[in-house]
C-alpha positions as CSV (number, residue, x, y, z in Angstrom):
1,M,62.1,3.9,18.1
2,P,62.1,2.0,21.6
3,F,60.1,-1.1,20.2
4,R,62.6,-4.1,19.2
5,H,60.2,-7.0,19.7
6,V,57.2,-6.4,18.2
7,L,54.0,-9.0,17.3
8,I,51.8,-7.8,14.5
9,T,48.6,-9.2,13.4
10,G,47.0,-8.8,9.9
11,A,50.5,-8.4,8.6
12,S,50.1,-9.7,4.9
13,A,48.8,-6.3,3.5
14,G,47.6,-2.8,4.0
15,L,48.6,-1.2,7.4
16,G,49.6,-4.7,8.9
17,A,52.1,-4.6,6.1
18,A,53.2,-1.0,6.6
19,F,53.7,-1.5,10.2
20,A,56.2,-4.1,9.5
21,R,58.2,-2.3,7.2
22,V,58.5,0.7,9.2
23,L,59.7,-1.3,12.3
24,A,62.1,-3.4,10.2
25,R,65.7,-2.4,10.9
26,P,68.9,-4.2,12.2
27,G,68.0,-5.5,15.8
28,A,63.9,-5.7,15.7
29,V,62.6,-9.0,16.3
30,L,59.1,-9.2,14.2
31,H,56.7,-11.7,14.6
32,L,54.0,-11.3,12.1
33,G,50.7,-13.2,11.5
34,A,48.0,-13.0,9.0
35,R,45.9,-16.1,7.0
36,R,47.5,-15.4,3.6
37,A,50.9,-17.3,3.1
38,E,52.2,-16.2,0.2
39,A,51.6,-12.5,0.7
40,L,52.6,-12.7,4.6
41,A,56.3,-14.3,3.5
42,A,56.6,-11.7,0.6
43,V,56.5,-8.9,3.7
44,A,58.7,-11.2,5.9
45,E,61.2,-11.0,3.0
46,D,61.3,-7.2,2.9
47,C,61.5,-7.0,6.3
48,R,64.6,-9.3,6.7
49,A,66.0,-7.4,3.7
50,R,65.9,-4.4,6.0
51,G,67.7,-6.3,9.0
52,A,65.0,-7.4,11.1
53,S,65.0,-10.8,12.3
54,V,61.4,-12.3,11.2
55,T,59.3,-15.0,12.2
56,T,55.6,-15.9,10.7
57,R,52.6,-17.6,11.6
58,L,49.4,-18.6,9.5
59,V,46.6,-17.7,12.0
60,D,43.1,-16.2,12.2
61,V,42.6,-13.9,15.0
62,R,39.3,-15.6,15.8
63,D,40.6,-18.9,16.9
64,A,41.3,-17.7,20.7
65,A,43.8,-21.0,21.2
66,A,45.6,-20.5,18.4
67,M,46.4,-16.8,19.0
68,A,47.2,-17.5,22.7
69,D,49.6,-20.2,21.8
70,W,51.2,-17.6,19.0
71,V,51.5,-14.8,21.5
72,R,52.9,-16.9,24.3
73,G,55.5,-18.4,22.7
74,A,56.9,-15.2,20.9
75,G,59.2,-14.4,24.2
76,R,59.6,-10.8,24.7
77,L,57.4,-8.5,23.1
78,D,57.8,-4.8,23.7
79,L,54.8,-4.1,21.0
80,V,51.9,-5.7,20.0
81,L,49.6,-4.4,17.3
82,A,45.9,-6.0,17.0
83,N,45.8,-4.6,13.6
84,A,43.5,-7.8,11.9
85,G,40.2,-6.4,10.7
86,V,37.7,-6.7,8.2
87,S,35.4,-4.5,6.4
88,A,31.7,-4.4,4.7
89,G,29.3,-2.4,4.5
90,T,25.3,-3.0,3.0
91,G,25.4,-2.2,-0.2
92,T,22.3,-1.0,-1.5
93,A,20.8,-3.7,0.5
94,Q,20.4,-4.9,4.6
95,E,23.9,-6.1,6.4
96,Q,23.8,-10.2,5.9
97,D,23.6,-11.6,9.1
98,A,26.6,-14.0,8.6
99,R,28.8,-11.0,7.4
100,V,27.7,-8.8,10.4
101,R,29.4,-11.7,12.7
102,L,32.3,-12.4,11.0
103,I,33.1,-8.6,11.6
104,F,32.5,-8.5,14.9
105,E,34.4,-11.9,15.6
106,T,37.4,-10.2,13.8
107,N,37.2,-6.6,14.7
108,L,36.3,-7.1,18.2
109,T,37.2,-11.0,19.3
110,G,40.4,-10.9,17.3
111,V,41.5,-8.0,19.1
112,L,40.6,-9.7,22.4
113,N,42.3,-12.8,21.1
114,T,45.0,-10.9,20.8
115,A,45.6,-8.2,23.4
116,L,44.5,-10.5,26.3
117,P,47.3,-12.8,26.4
118,A,49.7,-10.2,25.1
119,L,49.3,-8.0,28.5
120,E,49.7,-11.4,30.7
121,V,53.1,-12.1,28.7
122,M,54.2,-8.4,29.2
123,A,52.9,-8.0,32.7
124,A,55.5,-10.7,33.6
125,Q,58.5,-9.1,31.7
126,A,61.1,-6.4,32.8
127,P,60.7,-2.9,31.8
128,G,61.8,-2.0,28.3
129,E,64.0,1.1,27.0
130,D,60.9,3.6,27.9
131,G,60.3,2.3,31.0
132,W,57.3,0.4,30.3
133,R,56.6,-3.4,30.6
134,G,55.1,-3.2,27.0
135,H,52.3,-1.7,25.0
136,V,49.1,-3.0,23.3
137,A,47.9,-0.9,20.4
138,V,44.7,-1.6,19.0
139,V,43.7,-0.3,15.6
140,S,40.4,1.0,15.7
141,S,39.0,3.5,13.1
142,I,38.0,7.4,12.7
143,A,34.9,5.2,11.6
144,G,34.1,3.8,15.4
145,F,33.1,7.6,16.0
146,V,29.9,7.5,14.0
147,A,27.2,5.2,13.5
148,A,27.3,5.0,10.0
149,P,23.8,3.5,8.5
150,T,25.7,2.1,5.4
151,A,28.1,0.3,7.5
152,P,26.6,-0.7,10.8
153,A,28.7,-3.7,12.0
154,Y,32.1,-2.2,11.0
155,C,31.3,1.1,12.9
156,A,30.0,-0.6,16.2
157,S,32.8,-3.2,16.2
158,K,35.6,-0.4,15.6
159,A,33.7,1.5,18.7
160,A,33.8,-1.4,20.8
161,A,37.6,-1.9,20.1
162,R,38.4,1.7,20.6
163,A,36.3,1.9,23.8
164,W,37.9,-1.2,25.4
165,A,41.6,0.0,24.8
166,E,41.1,3.5,26.2
167,A,39.3,2.5,29.6
168,R,42.1,-0.7,29.8
169,D,44.5,2.1,29.4
170,A,43.9,3.2,32.7
171,T,44.1,-0.2,35.1
172,E,46.7,-1.2,32.9
173,R,49.3,1.6,33.8
174,R,49.2,0.0,37.3
175,R,51.1,-2.7,35.9
176,G,53.7,-1.1,34.0
177,L,51.7,-1.5,30.7
178,R,50.0,0.7,27.8
179,V,47.0,0.1,25.8
180,H,46.5,2.5,23.2
181,A,43.3,2.9,20.6
182,L,44.8,3.7,16.9
183,C,41.9,5.7,15.3
184,P,42.9,6.5,11.2
185,G,41.2,8.0,9.0
186,F,41.2,6.6,5.1
187,I,44.5,4.8,4.3
188,R,45.0,3.7,0.5
189,T,44.2,0.3,0.9
190,A,42.3,-2.9,-0.9
191,M,39.8,-2.2,2.3
192,T,38.9,1.2,0.4
193,A,39.7,0.9,-3.1
194,D,36.0,0.2,-3.9
195,N,34.2,2.9,-1.6
196,P,32.0,4.9,-3.7
197,F,32.2,7.9,-1.8
198,P,34.6,10.8,-1.3
199,M,37.4,9.9,1.4
200,P,39.2,13.3,2.2
201,W,42.8,13.2,3.5
202,M,43.6,10.2,2.3
203,M,46.9,8.7,3.5
204,S,49.2,5.9,2.4
205,P,49.3,3.0,4.9
206,E,53.1,4.1,5.7
207,V,52.0,7.4,6.4
208,A,49.8,6.0,8.6
209,A,51.7,3.5,10.1
210,R,54.4,6.6,10.9
211,R,51.6,8.6,12.4
212,A,50.5,5.8,14.9
213,L,53.9,5.1,16.0
214,A,54.8,8.4,16.8
215,G,51.7,8.5,19.0
216,I,52.1,5.6,20.7
217,V,56.0,6.9,21.6
218,A,54.5,10.1,22.6
219,G,52.4,7.9,25.3
220,R,48.9,9.0,23.8
221,T,46.1,6.5,24.9
222,R,43.8,7.6,21.8
223,I,45.8,8.4,18.6
224,A,43.3,10.1,16.1
225,Y,44.3,11.4,12.6
226,P,44.4,13.2,10.3
227,R,43.1,15.8,12.8
228,R,40.8,17.7,10.5
229,L,38.7,14.4,9.4
230,Y,38.9,13.5,13.4
231,A,37.3,16.9,14.5
232,L,34.8,16.4,11.3
233,T,33.9,13.2,12.6
234,R,33.3,14.3,16.2
235,L,31.0,16.9,15.1
236,T,28.9,14.8,12.6
237,G,28.8,12.0,15.2
238,A,27.0,14.5,17.5
239,L,23.6,15.1,15.3
240,P,20.8,13.3,16.7
241,P,20.5,9.6,15.1
242,G,17.3,10.2,13.2
243,L,19.1,13.4,11.3
244,L,22.3,11.5,11.1
245,N,20.8,8.5,9.5
246,R,18.6,10.7,6.6
247,L,22.1,12.8,5.6
248,M,24.3,9.8,5.3
249,M,21.8,7.6,3.3
250,L,21.8,10.2,0.8
251,A,25.4,9.2,-0.1
252,P,26.4,6.0,-1.9
253,G,26.5,2.7,0.8
254,K,29.6,0.8,1.2
255,P,29.8,-2.2,-0.6
256,A,28.8,-5.2,0.9
257,G,31.5,-7.3,-0.2
């Protein structure tokens, strides 16, 4: 793994914690950020037990100034994982306005608050072991390929984050940088625990983290997996919106909480 200096948002649980544990090894320097102090401290201790040097920061990705201060003060960064995100659906009613704003501010603005200062830090540093000055990986979702009426804000925020990352990768290569869009399917976390609908090809957080990191090392811009679910989602997303809405409304809605 060519990444020694890594910064991860949303590192206190789920995929973020899995990234931290998979990357933790002797010689690794991990900067872990999240909002929950106790959970973040537990992940940090796990990573230190694996030999990594770990610093933590209690931070909300919606706070642009705090994020810029953290990222710019971290020193060298080989990989930044813009992982922090929130999820909610409509339940049996409409999306709440406040929750729509929270989802976009976290899943999209939070990504930009992480990625933009990281790219500037990386652009000024020497190339790493793999020849690139640094990598920024944006955690999107396979859900970003389908405009699901039971989770409009979540799907839209993840679609926007993916599109931005994929397009930005082309121009950042000129500066010796890479931007990756990570589009995993269903991961066994608190975010999916209450979903009342089938979730095929469910992955553990560790499996999802390892597959994402392998895609980054392989140099892929879009890293979407599992492949069967990705193919099914692309076919579903190609349906006319009216037909897609009717079909998806037959299934139980994603909880609003």
